[in-house]
C-alpha positions in Angstrom: 50.5 -0.3 6.0 47.1 -0.7 7.8 44.1 -2.6 6.7 41.5 0.2 6.7 38.1 -1.7 6.8 35.1 0.1 5.4 32.3 0.6 8.0 30.0 2.7 5.9 30.3 5.4 3.2 32.0 7.8 5.7 33.9 5.7 8.2 36.8 3.3 8.1 38.2 1.1 10.9 41.8 0.4 11.8 41.3 -2.8 13.9 43.2 -3.0 17.2 44.5 -6.4 16.1 46.7 -4.7 13.5 49.3 -3.6 16.0 50.1 -5.2 19.3 49.4 -2.8 22.2 46.4 -1.0 20.7 43.6 -0.9 23.4 40.8 0.2 21.0 40.2 0.4 17.2 40.9 3.5 15.2 38.1 5.1 13.2 38.8 7.4 10.3 36.1 9.6 8.8 36.6 9.8 5.0 35.0 8.8 1.7 36.3 6.5 -1.0 38.1 9.3 -2.8 39.9 10.6 0.3 40.8 7.2 1.9 43.4 6.4 -0.8 45.5 9.4 0.3 45.0 8.5 3.9 46.2 4.9 3.4 49.6 6.2 2.2 50.0 8.8 4.9 51.8 8.3 8.2 48.9 9.9 9.9 47.0 6.6 9.8 49.8 5.1 11.9 49.5 7.9 14.3 45.8 7.1 14.7 46.8 3.6 15.7 49.5 4.9 18.1 47.0 7.0 20.0 45.0 3.8 20.6 47.9 2.7 22.9 47.2 5.4 25.5 45.9 4.4 28.9 42.2 5.0 29.6 41.2 5.6 26.0 37.4 5.2 25.5 35.7 3.5 22.5 38.2 4.4 19.7 41.0 6.6 18.4 39.3 9.0 16.0 40.4 11.0 13.0 38.4 13.6 11.0 38.6 13.8 7.2 41.1 16.7 7.3 43.6 14.3 9.0 47.3 14.8 8.3 50.6 14.0 10.0 51.4 15.9 13.2 53.6 15.9 16.3 52.9 12.5 17.9 49.1 12.5 17.2 47.6 13.3 13.8 46.2 16.8 13.1 42.5 16.0 12.9 42.7 13.5 15.8 40.2 13.1 18.6 40.6 10.9 21.7 38.7 10.7 25.0 40.2 9.2 28.2 38.4 7.9 31.3 39.8 9.8 34.2 38.7 7.2 36.8 40.4 4.4 34.8 43.8 6.0 34.7 43.1 8.2 31.7 45.9 10.4 30.6 46.6 13.9 29.2 49.2 14.3 26.5 50.7 17.7 25.5 51.6 16.3 22.0 48.0 15.2 21.5 46.8 18.7 22.3 49.2 20.3 19.9 51.9 23.0 19.9 49.6 26.0 19.0 47.3 25.6 22.0 43.8 26.9 21.2 44.7 27.7 17.6 41.1 28.5 16.7 38.7 30.3 14.4 36.3 33.2 14.8 33.5 34.2 12.4 32.2 37.8 12.4 29.1 39.0 10.5 28.6 42.4 9.0 25.7 44.5 7.6 27.6 44.9 4.4 26.9 43.3 1.0 29.6 42.3 -1.5 28.9 45.3 -3.7 29.4 47.6 -0.7 32.9 46.2 -0.2 34.2 45.6 -3.7 35.2 49.2 -4.4 37.1 49.4 -1.2 38.4 45.9 -1.0 42.1 46.7 -1.7 42.0 49.5 0.9 40.5 47.1 3.5 43.1 44.4 2.8 45.9 47.0 3.0 44.4 48.5 6.2 44.2 45.1 7.9 47.7 44.3 6.8 49.1 47.6 8.1 47.2 47.7 11.4 47.4 44.1 12.5 50.9 42.8 13.2 51.6 39.5 11.4 54.5 37.1 10.8 57.0 35.1 12.8 57.8 36.8 16.1 55.5 39.8 15.4 54.8 42.1 18.3 51.7 44.2 18.9 50.8 47.6 20.4 48.7 46.0 23.1 51.2 45.7 26.0 50.6 44.1 29.4 52.7 44.2 32.6 53.8 41.0 34.2 51.0 41.2 36.9 48.4 42.0 34.3 49.6 39.1 32.1 48.8 36.7 34.9 45.3 38.1 35.1 44.9 37.8 31.3 45.9 34.1 31.5 43.1 33.5 34.0 40.4 35.9 32.6 41.0 35.4 28.8 38.7 37.4 26.6 37.0 39.1 29.6 40.3 40.8 30.5 40.5 42.2 26.9 36.9 43.4 26.8 37.3 45.0 30.3 40.2 47.0 28.9 38.3 48.4 26.0 39.1 45.9 23.2 35.6 44.7 22.4 32.0 44.4 23.7 30.5 42.4 26.6 28.3 40.4 24.1 31.4 39.1 22.4 32.0 36.8 25.4 28.5 35.3 25.0 29.5 33.9 21.6 32.9 32.6 22.5 33.5 29.0 23.6 33.9 28.9 27.4 33.0 32.6 27.2 36.6 33.1 26.3 38.2 31.7 29.5 38.3 28.0 30.5 38.3 27.5 34.3 41.3 26.0 36.1 44.0 28.1 34.5 47.1 28.2 36.8 49.6 31.0 36.0 52.1 29.5 38.4 52.5 26.5 36.0 53.6 28.7 33.1 57.4 29.2 32.8 59.1 32.6 32.8 60.2 31.8 29.2 56.6 31.3 28.1 55.6 34.6 29.9 58.4 36.4 28.1 57.3 35.1 24.7 53.7 36.1 25.2 53.9 39.5 26.8 54.1 41.5 23.6 52.1 39.3 21.3 48.5 40.1 22.2 46.7 41.2 19.1 49.1 39.6 16.6 48.2 37.2 13.9 51.2 35.0 13.8 52.6 33.1 10.8 51.9 30.1 8.6 48.2 29.2 8.1 46.9 32.0 10.4 44.8 34.5 8.6 42.2 37.2 8.4 39.8 36.8 5.5 37.0 39.0 4.1 34.4 36.8 2.6 30.9 36.8 1.1 28.2 34.2 1.6 27.7 32.3 -1.7 25.2 29.7 -0.7 22.7 29.1 2.1 21.9 25.4 2.9 19.5 26.0 5.9 17.6 29.3 5.7 16.1 28.9 9.2 19.4 28.5 11.0 21.1 31.1 8.9 18.3 33.5 9.8 18.9 32.8 13.5 22.5 33.8 12.9 21.5 36.9 11.0 23.1 35.6 7.7 21.9 35.8 4.1 23.3 35.3 0.6 25.6 38.0 -0.6 26.4 39.2 3.0 30.0 40.0 3.9 31.7 38.1 6.8 35.1 38.2 8.4 37.0 35.1 9.5 39.9 35.2 12.0 42.3 32.3 12.5 45.0 32.5 15.1 46.2 30.9 18.4 48.3 31.3 21.5 51.5 32.5 19.7 54.8 31.9 21.4 53.4 31.4 24.8 51.3 28.3 23.8 54.2 26.9 21.8 56.5 27.2 24.8 54.0 25.5 27.1 53.7 22.6 24.8 57.4 22.3 24.1 58.4 22.3 27.8 55.7 19.9 29.0 56.2 17.5 26.1 59.8 17.1 27.0 59.1 16.9 30.8 56.5 14.2 30.3 58.9 11.8 28.8 60.1 10.9 32.3 56.4 10.2 33.2 56.4 7.2 30.9 58.7 5.2 33.1 57.3 6.7 36.4 53.8 5.6 35.6 54.7 2.5 33.6 53.1 3.8 30.4 54.2 2.2 27.0 53.8 4.3 23.9 55.1 3.6 20.4 56.2 7.2 19.9 57.7 9.4 22.7 56.0 12.4 21.1 52.9 10.9 22.8 54.5 11.3 26.2 51.7 11.6 28.8 50.7 11.4 32.4 47.6 10.5 34.3 45.1 13.4 34.5 45.0 13.1 38.2 48.8 13.1 38.7 50.7 16.1 39.8 52.3 16.4 36.3 48.9 16.0 34.6 47.3 18.7 36.8 50.3 21.1 36.2 50.0 20.7 32.4 46.3 21.3 32.4 46.8 24.4 34.5 49.3 25.8 32.0 47.4 24.6 28.9 44.3 26.4 30.1 46.4 29.6 30.5 47.6 29.3 26.9 44.0 28.6 25.7 42.8 31.8 27.5 45.6 33.7 26.0 44.5 32.6 22.5 40.9 33.7 23.1 42.2 37.0 24.4 44.4 37.3 21.3 41.5 36.6 18.8 39.4 39.1 20.8 42.1 41.8 20.2 42.4 40.9 16.5 38.6 41.3 16.1 38.7 44.7 17.8 41.6 45.8 15.6 39.7 44.6 12.5 36.6 46.5 13.5 38.6 49.7 13.7 40.0 49.1 10.2 36.6 48.6 8.7 35.3 51.8 10.5 38.3 53.8 9.2 38.3 52.6 5.6 34.5 52.5 5.1 33.8 55.7 7.2 31.1 53.9 9.0 30.2 53.6 12.7 29.9 50.3 14.6 26.1 50.3 14.5 26.0 50.6 10.7 28.7 48.1 10.2 27.0 45.5 12.4 30.3 43.6 13.0 28.9 41.1 15.5 30.6 37.8 16.5 28.8 34.6 15.4 31.1 32.3 17.3 34.7 31.6 18.3 35.8 27.9 18.7 39.1 26.3 19.7 40.9 23.7 17.6 43.8 22.4 19.7 42.6 21.9 23.2 42.0 19.4 26.0 38.7 19.6 27.9 37.2 17.7 30.8 33.6 16.8 29.6 30.8 14.6 30.8 29.6 11.6 28.7 27.4 8.6 29.0 29.6 5.5 28.4 27.8 2.1 28.5 25.0 3.5 30.7 27.4 5.2 33.1 28.1 8.9 33.4 31.8 9.5 33.0 34.1 12.5 33.2 36.4 12.2 30.2 39.6 14.1 29.2 38.8 14.9 25.6 41.7 15.8 23.3 40.9 17.6 20.1 43.9 18.3 17.9 43.0 20.1 14.7 39.3 19.3 15.5 36.3 21.4 16.3 33.9 21.0 19.1 30.3 20.4 17.8 27.8 20.5 20.6 24.2 19.6 19.6 20.9 21.6 20.0 19.9 21.8 23.7 23.4 21.4 25.1 23.7 23.3 28.4 27.0 25.0 27.6 25.5 26.8 24.5 24.3 30.4 24.7 20.5 30.7 24.7 20.4 31.9 21.1 22.0 28.7 19.9 20.1 26.2 22.1 17.7 25.4 19.2 20.3 25.5 16.4 23.3 23.7 17.9 26.8 25.1 18.3 28.1 27.0 15.3 31.0 25.0 13.6 33.4 27.0 11.5 35.4 25.1 8.9 37.8 27.3 6.8 39.1 26.2 3.5 42.2 27.4 1.6 42.5 31.0 0.4 41.5 30.1 -3.1 38.3 28.1 -2.6 35.7 28.6 0.2 34.8 28.1 3.8 31.8 26.8 5.7 29.5 27.5 8.6 27.9 24.4 10.1 26.2 23.4 13.3 26.7 20.6 15.8 24.4 17.6 15.9 23.2 14.9 18.4 24.8 12.3 16.2 28.2 13.9 16.9 28.1 12.2 20.3 29.8 9.3 18.5 32.8 11.6 18.0 32.6 13.1 21.5 30.9 16.0 19.8 33.8 16.7 17.5 34.1 17.4 13.8 36.7 18.7 11.2 38.5 22.0 11.7 39.6 22.8 8.2 40.7 21.5 4.8 43.8 19.7 6.1 47.2 19.9 4.4 48.0 17.6 1.5 51.5 19.0 0.7 54.2 19.7 3.2 55.4 23.3 3.4 58.6 22.5 1.6 56.8 20.6 -1.1 54.4 23.6 -1.5 57.3 26.0 -1.8 58.9 23.8 -4.5 55.6 23.7 -6.4 55.3 27.5 -6.2 58.7 28.3 -7.7 58.5 30.7 -10.6 54.8 31.5 -9.8 53.2 34.5 -8.4 50.5 33.1 -6.1 49.2 36.6 -5.3 48.8 37.4 -9.0 47.0 34.1 -9.6 44.6 34.8 -6.8 44.0 38.4 -7.9 43.1 37.1 -11.3 40.3 35.2 -9.6 39.1 38.3 -7.7 40.9 37.5 -4.4 43.3 40.2 -3.0 46.0 38.6 -0.8 48.8 40.1 1.3 51.4 38.3 3.4 54.3 39.3 5.6 56.3 36.2 4.9 58.2 35.9 1.6 57.4 32.2 1.2 54.1 32.1 3.1 51.9 32.4 0.0 53.6 29.4 -1.6 53.3 27.4 1.6 49.6 28.3 1.8 48.7 28.0 -1.9 45.4 26.3 -2.6 47.0 23.2 -3.9 48.7 22.6 -0.6 45.4 21.8 1.0 42.7 19.2 0.5 39.4 20.4 -1.0 37.4 21.7 1.9 34.2 20.8 -0.1 35.1 17.1 0.2 35.9 17.4 3.9 32.6 19.1 4.6 30.7 16.6 2.5 32.0 13.8 4.7 31.2 15.4 8.1 27.8 16.5 6.8 27.1 13.1 5.2 28.2 11.3 8.3 25.8 13.5 10.3 28.4 14.8 12.8 27.7 18.4 11.7 25.2 20.1 9.4 25.9 22.6 6.7 24.4 26.1 7.1 26.2 28.3 4.5 29.2 28.6 2.3 31.5 31.6 2.1 33.8 32.7 -0.7 37.1 34.6 -0.1 37.4 38.2 -1.3 40.5 39.5 0.6 43.1 37.7 2.8 46.0 38.7 4.9 48.4 35.9 5.9 51.2 35.7 8.5 
């Protein structure tokens, strides 16, 4: 449908001339092998549609894990000049606000865990609520929930679910400023009040891994990582609260299109100027949901630590379960950039994309000033995942990179492909223990449903927008 022009080995252009109304070009990060699938996917059209939005700067971007999403593609990035009428779009942030990823190191080696692997997986499955509508044991009152939405991870740590140093290694220290609990609806509060410390469903997971390969010994050493070491990865988001915020504001923003004379090719991209009352209200609510998600992953890490202590009969000091980093995937941030020689405040949308700040960035903790921000890119449960770091070159993507492997089969297509198969048995035969609360979840999440994460990482590393540090292999997984 679109003439994707090759820029170089890792970038392709969708010229703004291809569709009347595009304000900028689209740029897709991919290699020759991946671009053929992208050409036939509706996600390329969504990249072009994002280019219609007012105030967009430079280009509409897509990472190599791009696939079709609500309004904007998953794997999409766009930045909007606030002074020039730049907008904020709930659909371009995503339904699972601050769905994100957390990587935890341990002092354990693969041989330490193998004899107890099934017990660890069963323990995580039993002690961490998962699945659609799951509820946890961490309850909060209505007044405390308002505090949690403002304080995020800090509220959780202050209530005994973690350590103070966990905040140091969480994006925004686990609470983005500007959260406004008054902009969150009663229905969203109701959906969120019993879901702190719950995994959720679909592609959310906890995964026990071992480091298979080190690409940069010096940076890995700074993180305290070495080959054969066991790590834990946690992937979850803002649960029903975040979904409700996105759903309500996406519908409300449709009337903003006529009010502010904004033309979009898809009403799922409904938006409002950042500085409008509607834009400010959404950002206040979105930040609440983002803080809720950071608090949720903090709770999940606390519960996972307790399981490891119980199953392995080891104390916290011996286990050494320290947080490497926690980074958001679906979020809107106000960030400062130099555009054509002028300092600009931009409203940066990352939907299924990972922030990738470079070495020396002022928002990084001191420990990571030299290395750059840790970038965590999970794969599917049958292959592997990666730890990378941000780079100076990523300024061209507004310091953004891929967030995962990216789907290649819809959930229904994956279920169809899995009929008559036992995905858990297939994975166990490969040494991977998997448990899931949903009957069809393992089929939906089978390895074949995803692109090869190795190809995705090869593109972002080759393009220079993030740099490989190490590769992890799954040992045990629990899925929602």
